[in-house]
C-alpha positions, -999 to 999 in steps of 0.1 A, spaced: -358 -399 643 -372 -383 675 -352 -358 695 -345 -381 724 -329 -407 701 -309 -380 683 -296 -367 716 -285 -402 727 -267 -406 693 -248 -374 699 -235 -386 733 -227 -421 719 -204 -406 692 -178 -398 718 -187 -424 745 -188 -455 722 -150 -454 714 -143 -446 750 -160 -479 761 -143 -499 734 -109 -485 742 -114 -493 779 -121 -530 771 -93 -530 746 -68 -519 773 -82 -543 799 -90 -574 778 -73 -569 744 -82 -593 716 -109 -582 692 -117 -551 713 -85 -535 701 -97 -536 666 -133 -527 675 -119 -496 693 -100 -485 663 -130 -491 640 -153 -472 663 -134 -440 658 -126 -444 621 -149 -465 599 -179 -460 621 -175 -423 621 -172 -422 583 -202 -444 579 -224 -424 602 -214 -392 586 -225 -406 552 -259 -417 566 -289 -395 570 -291 -401 608 -289 -369 628 -270 -364 661 -282 -334 681 -269 -320 714 -293 -308 741 -287 -283 769 -291 -312 793 -258 -326 780 -238 -294 785 -224 -304 819 -226 -342 822 -212 -351 788 -179 -331 791 -174 -345 826 -180 -380 813 -154 -375 786 -130 -361 811 -134 -392 832 -130 -414 801 -98 -395 792 -82 -400 826 -92 -437 824 -81 -444 789 -47 -426 790 -32 -445 819 -49 -477 809 -33 -475 775 1 -468 789 -2 -497 814 -17 -521 788 10 -515 762 37 -515 788 28 -550 801 21 -563 766 57 -561 754 62 -591 731 24 -594 727 4 -594 694 17 -564 674 -16 -559 656 -35 -554 688 -9 -531 703 -8 -509 672 -46 -508 670 -49 -498 707 -22 -472 703 -38 -457 672 -73 -459 686 -63 -442 719 -43 -416 700 -73 -407 678 -96 -406 708 -73 -383 727 -66 -361 697 -102 -357 685 -124 -363 716 -103 -354 747 -89 -323 729 -124 -311 719 -136 -317 755 -107 -298 770 -113 -270 745 -150 -268 756 -140 -267 793 -114 -240 791 -140 -217 776 -163 -222 805 -165 -195 832 -165 -218 863 -132 -226 878 -137 -264 880 -143 -267 843 -112 -247 834 -91 -268 858 -104 -300 842 -97 -287 807 -62 -276 817 -56 -310 834 -64 -328 801 -40 -306 782 -13 -310 808 -17 -348 808 -7 -349 771 22 -325 776 3 -296 760 -7 -273 788 6 -242 770 -23 -245 745 -46 -231 772 -28 -198 773 -20 -197 736 -56 -205 726 -74 -181 750 -49 -151 749 -35 -154 713 -57 -174 690 -90 -159 700 -76 -124 699 -55 -127 667 -71 -155 646 -71 -148 609 -39 -126 612 -2 -132 611 0 -126 649 -17 -159 655 7 -188 649 -23 -212 646 -38 -194 616 -22 -208 584 -17 -184 555 -27 -194 520 0 -217 505 15 -230 537 15 -269 538 6 -287 570 40 -301 578 57 -267 576 28 -253 597 32 -281 622 69 -275 629 63 -237 631 34 -240 655 51 -265 678 74 -236 688 52 -206 680 23 -217 702 45 -222 732 63 -189 728 33 -168 719 13 -181 749 43 -174 772 46 -138 760 9 -132 764 9 -146 800 40 -125 809 23 -94 795 -8 -101 815 12 -106 847 30 -73 845 25 -55 878 7 -86 892 36 -111 894 30 -120 931 -8 -125 929 -9 -159 912 13 -188 902 26 -184 866 4 -207 844 35 -221 826 48 -234 859 15 -253 863 18 -266 828 53 -279 833 45 -295 867 15 -311 851 35 -325 822 62 -339 845 34 -354 868 20 -372 837 54 -384 827 60 -396 863 28 -416 864 36 -432 830 69 -443 844 54 -457 875 29 -477 854 52 -491 828 87 -478 832 106 -462 803 83 -479 778 53 -462 795 70 -428 791 76 -436 754 39 -445 749 28 -413 767 51 -392 744 38 -410 713 1 -405 723 8 -368 732 25 -360 699 -3 -378 680 -29 -358 699 -11 -325 695 -7 -331 658 -45 -337 655 -52 -305 675 -29 -285 651 -46 -302 621 -79 -289 634 -66 -254 637 -50 -257 603 -82 -269 586 -104 -244 604 -85 -212 595 -65 -220 564 -62 -189 542 -91 -170 557 -77 -136 567 -93 -106 584 -90 -74 562 -69 -45 572 -83 -12 561 -63 17 547 -63 34 581 -49 2 597 -81 -9 614 -85 -47 616 -117 -63 606 -136 -79 635 -136 -117 636 -167 -128 618 -184 -160 606 -165 -157 573 -131 -162 590 -134 -199 599 -140 -231 580 -168 -254 592 -176 -291 589 -213 -297 598 -214 -335 593 -235 -346 623 -217 -376 637 -181 -364 635 -192 -330 648 -208 -348 678 -176 -368 683 -158 -335 688 -186 -317 708 -195 -295 678 -160 -280 676 -162 -283 638 -190 -257 639 -161 -232 642 -174 -199 629 -201 -197 656 -176 -206 682 -153 -178 673 -181 -152 670 -195 -165 704 -165 -181 723 -186 -185 755 -214 -203 738 -217 -240 749 -214 -268 723 -251 -276 724 -260 -241 711 -235 -239 682 -249 -238 647 -239 -236 611 -252 -212 584 -242 -222 549 -249 -187 536 -224 -169 558 -200 -195 570 -173 -212 548 -178 -249 546 -152 -276 541 -161 -301 514 -157 -331 538 -157 -338 575 -128 -328 598 -113 -363 600 -114 -367 562 -100 -332 555 -73 -338 581 -61 -369 562 -61 -349 530 -41 -321 547 -13 -346 553 -7 -345 515 0 -307 509 -3 -308 470 -37 -325 472 -48 -302 500 -39 -271 480 -56 -284 449 -88 -288 468 -87 -258 491 -68 -229 475 -97 -222 450 -121 -222 478 -100 -197 498 -99 -175 467 -137 -178 465 -143 -168 501 -113 -145 507 -97 -132 475 -59 -127 475 -64 -89 476 -79 -93 510 -47 -106 526 -33 -72 534 -28 -79 571 -3 -107 566 31 -113 552 32 -128 517 22 -165 519 51 -190 516 59 -206 483 36 -235 475 48 -269 485 43 -285 451 15 -292 427 -10 -272 408 -42 -255 418 -73 -266 399 -106 -251 404 -126 -277 423 -153 -255 438 -178 -278 423 -165 -309 440 
């Protein structure tokens, strides 16, 4: 495959489901099922193929802007479409709701993540707007001020210790991310309170604006749809953090100096098509070592960067079953980060259930 075709394939990974979802919301019918298949079965099939999807520097600006536009088209269209389809075909409604939730959770979240790491004000505003629209504006502060400072330690609520199941993690992070981001913002504002609006005020206003628009589009049902989509998207975002940092801890030396964040402290999933779907966010080690590096320049090195056995969507599904997750992942954590290297954290929580088999060869 030539470079031009590989580049088009990279963009199509995120834009194809966006197009299908737009038709699903406007027309319904078979488009609802095609939209769901485009972000599930198609992604799995393309990851298993030998076809490459490669980003280019020419995509760095226009592709995130296109995805942002798609997000702010698909979100209200889905709320409006399901709101007016009350009593319609249940299968189509469920397919549209699931498809839109997966798109927002995997594509919109990844796009917003890319944008809030940019230096220009417009990109950061767009990324923040995406998070606010799904009632998750606090993630901006928590991610930039807490996660990227304390990832791989107990001070980061989004870094799961060895043995913590996803559902326990999810409930903990729902609260921990909000409070840790707020504390970080308050600390940053000390002595400068009058210089700028508190970001959390912006997040709250943004969330209520999104709720208000949903109500205007489809009444109370529209608000319920928005909340459902937002929770689905937030769960997927937390799944990504859970997968990408599970058990990998930075060492604390005897003189209490914390090891610098390195490529060995994040899990990666280099499958080409699903990585393209999420703007290379699964190439997570390089992102943490170089947070300002655009998605088109991120890379994966199998010799220094821990690698998940399957793609992020597949591993996310496995993480929903904690005993199976621990059976697959705990031996890998021990391989990359022996238990003796967990000195900077509190003892890991008791295992959910299930044994731990050595499956490094899987």
